[in-house]
N, C-alpha and C positions, 0 to 999 in steps of 0.2 A: 848302500851308498849314502844313506842318511847319516848325518853327523860325521862324515868323512871329509878330509881336506881334498883339494884338487889332485894332489899327487896320489893319494890313496884311491880316489875315484878312477884315475887313469889306470892304475895297477889292477883294480877290480875289473875294469872293462877289458883290459888285455887278457886277464885270466878267463873271463867269460868267452871272449872271442876264440881263444885257444881251445877251450872245452867244446865250444860249438863246432869248431872245425873238425874235431875228431868224432863227433856224434854221427851215427848213420843218417844219411839224408832223410830217410823215412821217419825219423823220430825228432829231428831238429825243430820242427814247427811247435812241438809241445813245449819247448823252452821259451817260446815267444808268445804263447797264447794268453797267459795270465798277466794282467796289468801289474807292473811293479809298484811297490810302495813308493809314495812321493819321496824325493830326495831332500826336499826343503829348498831346492833351487830350481826355479822354473826352466832355466836353460838346460839343465841336466835332464829334467823330466821330458822335455821336448827332444833332446838328443837321443834318449832311450827309445822314444817312439819312432824317430827317424831310423834308428839302427834296426829296430824290429822290422819295419817295412822294407828296408834295404836288404836285410838278410833273407827275409821271406821271398822277396823278388828274385834274389840270386838263386834260390831253390825252386823257382817257377811257381810260387804260391802267392796268394793275395795277402795283404797285411792283416794282422789281427784287428778286430773291430775297435779296440780301445785306442789305437793310435790316432784315429781321426779327430779326437778331441784335443789334440795337442799341437800348438804352433806358437811361435813368438811374434810379437808385434814389432820388435826391434831386432835387426840382424845380430847374430853372434858369431864371432870368429874365435873358436877355442884356442887356436894357435895364432896369436895376434902380433905377428911381425909383418913388415911390408911384403917380404917374399912369400910368407905363408898365406897372407891374405890373397895375393894374386893367384897363387897355386890353388887355393880353395875356391875362388870365384870361377876359375877355369875348370876345375876337376871335381867339384863337389857332386856326389851322387844326387839324383833327382829327389829322392825321399828326404834328403837333408835340405836342399835348396827350397823345396816347397814349404818347409817349416821355418825357414829363416836361420838355419844352422849351416855355416860354411866351414866344412872340413874336407880336405882333399881325400879322395878315395884311397890313396896309398897309405894314409894314416890308419886305415881300417884293415890293412892287408894281413893282419894276424889271422883273419878268417879267410 
């Protein structure tokens, strides 16, 4: 994701979520354990931490240790329209809210 524009980052994220969805449940956590290389954008680095925690929780697992070091000081709404902001405030998964990233759960439904 480093040196990628926003559009490419969303495509890479969608591809990862699709691949993750098809992995056997017993091997999925291995995809989350290693800390990803920094993207060059703190917001995206925090988003990836929230995503790892969220996916691990969906599989009944604890978050990988590396996610605890990441959170934002200022809230971020990746989809920043009035309707998307309201939707994200109401429906953001806990792992994202805790880190200051507000994205509605249905935006992650690929997984």
